[in-house]
MARBA-3410 file (N, C-alpha, C, O; in Angstrom, 1 decimal):
119
-51.6,37.7,-4.5,-52.6,38.4,-3.5,-53.8,38.6,-4.4,-53.5,39.6,-5.1 ~ -54.7,38.2,-4.7,-55.6,38.5,-5.3,-57.3,39.3,-4.1,-58.5,38.9,-4.0 ~ -56.4,40.8,-3.5,-57.3,41.7,-2.8,-58.6,41.8,-3.2,-59.6,41.7,-2.5 ~ -58.5,41.9,-4.5,-60.2,42.0,-5.1,-61.3,41.2,-4.8,-62.5,41.3,-4.6 ~ -60.2,40.2,-5.1,-61.7,38.8,-5.0,-62.1,38.4,-4.1,-63.1,37.7,-4.0
-60.8,38.7,-2.5,-61.2,38.7,-1.1,-62.2,39.9,-0.5,-63.0,39.8,0.5 ~ -61.8,41.2,-1.4,-62.7,42.0,-0.5,-64.3,42.5,-0.9,-65.1,43.3,-0.4 ~ -64.5,41.3,-2.2,-65.4,41.7,-3.2,-66.5,42.0,-2.8,-67.0,43.0,-3.2 ~ -67.2,41.2,-1.6,-68.5,41.1,-1.5,-68.6,41.8,0.6,-69.2,41.5,1.6 ~ -67.6,42.9,0.0,-67.4,43.3,1.7,-68.7,44.4,2.1,-69.3,44.9,1.2
-69.0,44.5,3.2,-70.0,45.0,3.3,-69.6,46.6,4.0,-70.5,47.5,4.2 ~ -68.0,46.8,4.3,-67.2,47.9,4.7,-67.1,48.7,3.7,-66.0,49.2,3.6 ~ -67.7,48.9,3.0,-66.9,49.8,0.9,-67.4,51.3,1.7,-68.2,51.5,2.6 ~ -66.7,52.3,1.1,-66.3,53.2,1.9,-66.2,54.3,0.5,-65.1,54.3,0.0 ~ -67.0,55.1,0.0,-66.7,55.9,-1.1,-66.3,57.1,-0.8,-66.8,57.3,0.3
-65.5,58.2,-1.3,-64.5,59.2,-1.2,-64.8,60.0,-2.3,-65.9,59.5,-2.8 ~ -64.5,60.9,-3.0,-64.6,61.4,-4.0,-63.5,62.2,-4.1,-62.9,62.6,-3.1 ~ -62.9,62.6,-5.7,-61.7,62.6,-5.8,-60.9,64.0,-5.3,-61.0,65.0,-6.0 ~ -60.3,64.1,-4.4,-59.0,65.2,-3.9,-60.1,65.3,-2.7,-60.6,66.3,-2.3 ~ -60.3,63.8,-2.0,-60.6,63.8,-0.7,-59.9,63.1,0.0,-59.7,61.9,-0.3
-59.1,63.9,1.4,-58.2,63.1,2.4,-58.8,62.0,3.1,-59.6,62.1,4.0 ~ -58.2,60.7,2.7,-58.8,60.1,3.2,-58.2,59.8,5.2,-58.7,59.8,6.3 ~ -56.7,59.5,4.4,-55.7,59.3,5.6,-55.0,61.0,5.7,-54.6,61.8,4.8 ~ -55.0,61.0,7.3,-54.1,62.2,7.4,-52.6,61.8,8.0,-52.6,61.0,9.0 ~ -51.5,62.0,7.6,-50.4,61.5,8.8,-50.0,62.4,9.8,-49.7,63.6,9.8
-50.0,61.3,10.9,-49.7,62.0,11.9,-50.8,61.9,13.4,-50.7,62.2,14.6 ~ -52.2,61.4,12.4,-53.7,60.9,12.9,-53.6,59.9,13.7,-52.6,59.2,13.4 ~ -54.3,59.5,14.7,-54.2,58.3,15.1,-55.2,57.3,13.7,-56.1,57.7,13.1 ~ -54.8,56.2,13.7,-55.9,54.9,12.7,-56.1,53.7,12.9,-55.2,53.1,12.2 ~ -56.7,53.1,13.5,-57.5,51.8,13.3,-58.0,51.2,12.3,-59.0,50.6,12.5
-57.6,51.3,11.2,-58.2,50.5,10.4,-57.0,50.9,8.6,-56.0,51.7,8.3 ~ -57.7,50.1,8.1,-56.6,50.7,6.9,-57.5,49.8,5.4,-58.5,49.0,5.2 ~ -57.0,50.3,4.8,-58.2,49.9,3.2,-57.9,49.2,2.5,-56.6,49.3,2.4 ~ -58.2,48.2,1.7,-57.8,47.8,0.4,-59.1,49.0,-0.9,-60.3,48.9,-0.8 ~ -58.4,49.9,-2.2,-58.5,49.9,-3.2,-59.5,49.0,-3.6,-59.1,47.8,-3.8
-60.7,49.2,-3.9,-61.8,48.1,-4.7,-61.5,49.2,-6.2,-61.1,48.7,-7.3 ~ -61.7,50.7,-6.1,-62.1,51.0,-7.3,-61.4,52.4,-7.7,-62.0,53.3,-7.0 ~ -60.5,52.8,-8.4,-60.4,54.5,-8.4,-58.6,54.1,-7.9,-58.1,53.0,-8.0 ~ -57.8,55.4,-7.4,-57.2,55.4,-7.0,-56.3,56.5,-6.5,-56.4,57.6,-6.9 ~ -55.5,56.1,-5.3,-55.5,57.2,-3.9,-53.5,57.4,-4.3,-52.8,56.7,-4.9
-53.3,58.9,-3.5,-51.7,59.4,-3.3,-51.3,58.7,-2.0,-52.1,58.6,-1.1 ~ -50.5,58.3,-2.1,-49.9,58.2,-0.4,-48.7,59.2,-0.1,-47.6,58.6,-0.2 ~ -48.7,60.5,0.2,-47.5,61.2,0.5,-46.9,61.4,1.7,-47.7,61.6,2.5 ~ -45.7,61.3,2.1,-45.5,61.9,3.2,-44.4,63.2,3.5,-43.4,63.5,2.9 ~ -44.9,64.0,4.6,-44.1,65.8,4.7,-44.4,66.4,2.9,-43.5,66.6,2.1
-45.7,66.5,2.6,-46.3,66.9,1.0,-45.5,66.5,-0.1,-45.4,67.1,-1.1 ~ -44.7,65.0,0.3,-43.8,64.8,-0.9,-44.8,63.1,-1.3,-45.4,62.3,-0.6 ~ -44.5,63.1,-2.7,-45.5,61.9,-3.4,-44.3,60.6,-2.9,-43.1,60.5,-2.9 ~ -45.1,60.2,-2.6,-44.6,58.2,-2.1,-44.5,57.0,-3.2,-43.8,56.2,-3.8 ~ -46.0,57.6,-3.0,-46.4,56.2,-4.0,-47.9,57.1,-4.3,-48.5,58.1,-3.9
-48.0,56.0,-5.4,-50.3,55.5,-5.7,-50.4,54.3,-5.0,-49.6,53.7,-4.2 ~ -51.8,54.0,-5.4,-52.1,53.0,-4.7,-53.0,52.8,-5.7,-53.3,53.9,-6.3 ~ -53.8,51.2,-6.5,-54.6,51.6,-7.6,-55.5,50.4,-6.7,-55.3,50.0,-5.5 ~ -56.4,50.1,-7.7,-57.5,49.0,-7.3,-56.3,47.9,-7.2,-55.3,48.0,-7.8 ~ -56.5,47.2,-6.6,-56.0,45.5,-5.5,-55.0,45.7,-4.4,-54.4,44.8,-3.6
-54.8,47.6,-4.5,-54.0,47.5,-3.4,-54.0,48.5,-2.2,-54.7,49.5,-2.3 ~ -53.1,48.2,-0.6,-53.6,48.0,0.3,-52.8,50.1,0.7,-51.8,50.6,0.2 ~ -53.9,50.6,1.9,-52.9,51.2,2.4,-53.7,51.7,3.5,-54.9,51.9,3.6 ~ -52.4,51.9,4.4,-53.1,52.4,5.7,-52.2,51.8,6.8,-51.7,52.2,7.9 ~ -52.1,51.0,6.3,-51.5,49.3,6.6,-50.6,49.5,8.2,-50.7,49.0,9.4
-49.8,50.3,7.6,-48.4,50.8,9.0,-49.0,51.6,10.2,-48.5,51.5,11.4 ~ -49.7,52.1,10.0,-50.8,51.9,11.6,-51.1,50.5,12.3,-50.8,50.3,13.5 ~ -51.9,49.3,11.4,-51.9,48.8,11.9,-51.5,48.0,12.7,-51.8,47.4,13.7 ~ -50.1,48.1,11.6,-49.0,47.1,12.2,-47.8,48.0,13.7,-47.4,47.4,14.8 ~ -47.6,49.1,13.4,-47.0,49.3,14.4,-47.5,51.0,15.4,-47.7,50.7,16.5
-47.7,52.1,15.2,-48.2,53.0,16.7,-49.2,52.8,16.9,-49.7,53.0,18.0 ~ -50.0,52.4,15.7,-51.4,53.8,15.6,-51.4,55.0,14.7,-52.5,55.6,14.4 ~ -50.3,55.5,14.3,-50.2,56.8,14.3,-49.8,56.7,13.0,-48.8,56.0,12.6 ~ -50.9,57.8,11.9,-50.7,57.4,10.8,-49.2,58.4,10.1,-49.1,59.6,10.0 ~ -48.1,56.9,9.6,-47.1,57.5,8.8,-47.2,58.6,7.6,-46.4,59.4,7.3
-48.5,58.5,6.7,-48.3,58.9,5.5,-49.8,59.7,5.0,-50.8,59.3,5.7 ~ -49.9,60.4,4.3,-51.0,61.3,4.0,-51.8,60.5,2.6,-51.4,60.6,1.4 ~ -53.1,59.8,3.0,-54.1,59.6,1.3,-54.7,60.4,1.0,-55.3,61.1,1.8 ~ -54.6,60.6,-0.3,-55.4,61.1,-1.1,-56.1,60.9,-1.8,-55.6,60.8,-3.0 ~ -57.3,60.6,-1.8,-58.1,60.8,-3.0,-57.8,61.4,-5.0,-58.4,62.2,-5.7
-57.0,60.6,-5.3,-57.0,61.0,-7.3,-57.9,60.8,-7.8,-58.2,61.8,-8.5 ~ -59.0,59.6,-7.9,-60.5,59.7,-8.5,-61.4,59.2,-7.9,-61.0,58.3,-7.2 ~ -63.0,59.4,-8.0,-63.2,59.2,-7.5,-63.1,57.2,-6.7,-63.1,56.2,-7.3 ~ -63.0,57.5,-5.2,-62.5,55.8,-5.5,-63.9,55.1,-4.3,-64.7,55.7,-3.6 ~ -63.6,54.0,-4.4,-64.5,53.2,-3.3,-63.5,51.9,-2.6,-63.5,50.9,-3.4
-62.7,51.7,-1.3,-62.4,51.4,-0.5,-63.4,50.2,0.2,-64.5,50.3,0.7 ~ -62.6,49.3,0.1,-62.8,47.9,1.8,-61.9,48.5,2.9,-60.7,48.5,2.9 ~ -62.9,49.1,4.0,-62.5,49.1,5.4,-62.4,48.3,5.6,-63.2,47.4,5.3 ~ -60.7,48.1,6.5,-60.9,46.8,7.5,-60.2,47.5,9.1,-59.1,48.1,9.2 ~ -60.8,47.2,9.7,-60.6,47.7,11.1,-59.2,46.4,12.1,-58.9,45.3,11.6
-58.9,46.7,12.9,-57.8,45.7,13.7,-58.0,44.5,13.7,-57.1,43.7,13.4 ~ -59.5,44.1,14.3,-59.9,42.8,14.1,-59.9,42.4,13.4,-59.1,41.5,13.3 ~ -60.7,42.8,12.2,-60.0,42.1,11.0,-58.8,41.6,10.3,-58.8,40.6,9.7 ~ -57.9,42.4,10.4,-57.0,43.6,10.1,-55.5,41.6,10.7,-54.7,40.9,10.2 ~ -56.3,41.8,12.4,-55.1,40.2,12.9,-56.0,39.0,12.7,-55.5,37.9,13.0
-57.2,39.1,12.1,-57.7,37.9,12.3,-56.8,37.3,10.5,-56.2,36.3,10.2 ~ -57.1,38.2,9.8,-56.1,37.7,8.2,-54.9,37.6,9.0,-54.4,36.5,9.2 ~ -54.5,38.5,9.3,-52.1,38.0,9.8,-52.6,36.9,10.8,-51.5,36.8,11.4 ~ -53.4,36.1,11.3,-53.2,34.8,12.0,-54.1,33.9,10.6,-53.3,34.4,9.7 ~ -54.9,33.3,10.0,-55.9,33.5,9.6,-55.4,32.8,7.5,-55.7,31.8,6.8
-54.7,34.0,7.6,-54.2,33.8,5.3,-52.8,34.3,5.5,-52.5,35.5,5.7 ~ -52.0,33.2,5.3,-50.6,33.5,5.2,-50.1,34.5,4.1,-49.0,35.1,3.9 ~ -51.4,34.5,3.2,-50.8,35.1,2.4,-50.6,37.1,2.1,-50.0,37.9,1.5 ~ -52.1,36.9,3.5,-52.4,37.8,3.5,-51.2,38.6,4.2,-51.2,39.8,4.0 ~ -50.4,38.1,4.8,-49.3,38.7,5.5,-48.3,39.0,4.9,-47.9,40.2,4.7
-47.9,38.0,4.5,-46.7,37.9,3.1,-47.0,39.5,1.9,-46.2,40.4,1.7 ~ -48.1,39.4,1.5,-48.5,40.8,1.5,-48.4,42.2,2.0,-48.1,43.2,1.4 ~ -48.8,42.0,3.5,-48.9,42.9,3.9,-47.6,43.7,3.8,-47.5,44.9,3.6 ~ -46.2,42.3,4.0,-45.1,42.4,4.5,-43.9,43.8,3.4,-43.1,44.7,3.5 ~ -44.9,42.6,2.1,-44.0,42.8,0.7,-44.5,44.7,0.3,-44.0,45.5,-0.4
-45.6,44.8,1.0,-45.9,46.2,0.3,-45.0,47.1,1.4,-44.2,47.8,0.8 ~ -45.0,47.2,3.0,-44.0,47.9,4.1,-42.4,48.0,3.5,-41.8,49.1,3.4 ~ -41.8,46.5,3.3,-40.7,46.7,2.8,-40.9,47.9,1.2,-40.4,49.0,1.1 ~ -41.7,47.3,0.4,-41.4,48.3,-0.4,-41.8,49.6,-0.1,-41.3,50.4,-0.9 ~ -42.3,49.9,0.4,-43.1,51.9,0.5,-42.0,52.3,2.1,-42.1,53.4,2.5
-41.2,51.4,2.7,-40.0,51.9,3.5,-38.5,52.4,2.5,-37.7,53.3,2.5 ~ -38.6,51.4,1.9,-37.2,51.6,0.6,-37.7,52.4,0.0,-36.8,53.3,-0.1 ~ -39.2,53.0,-0.9,-39.6,53.5,-1.1,-39.2,55.8,-0.6,-38.9,56.8,-1.2 ~ -39.7,55.1,1.5,-39.0,56.4,1.7,-37.9,56.8,1.9,-37.6,58.0,1.8 ~ -36.9,55.6,2.2,-35.6,55.6,2.2,-34.7,56.7,1.3,-34.0,57.6,1.6
-35.3,56.0,-0.4,-35.4,56.9,-1.3,-35.2,57.9,-1.3,-34.1,58.2,-1.2 ~ -35.9,58.6,-1.2,-37.0,60.2,-1.1,-36.0,60.4,-0.2,-36.0,61.6,-0.5 ~ -34.6,60.3,1.0,-34.6,60.7,1.6,-33.0,61.1,1.7,-32.4,61.9,2.5 ~ -32.7,60.0,0.4,-31.1,60.6,-0.3,-31.0,61.0,-1.1,-30.0,61.4,-1.5
END
């Protein structure tokens, strides 16, 4: 699924300068993002889990589970992100099966990375 195409006309674009903390581990969260431009790092307890670039999502875990952020997301470069609120997220899950599968694949991959870090 090409999320850049899906969100290219989004009115909910947010810009972050390089070095900005976008999401903080442990805080409450009710939105997620699609990276439209730039690159972000995803870290857990100060350890790098992954990076996300254009077309990838971040912040999805809080949307699916407890609403608490499981990781910190920091802008590696100047970034433009499309914000997805809880209502839009639920609508996408219900009406766009490809989006649901995409989110599940991202969750599985990030959880595997976290397990690999623990070992």
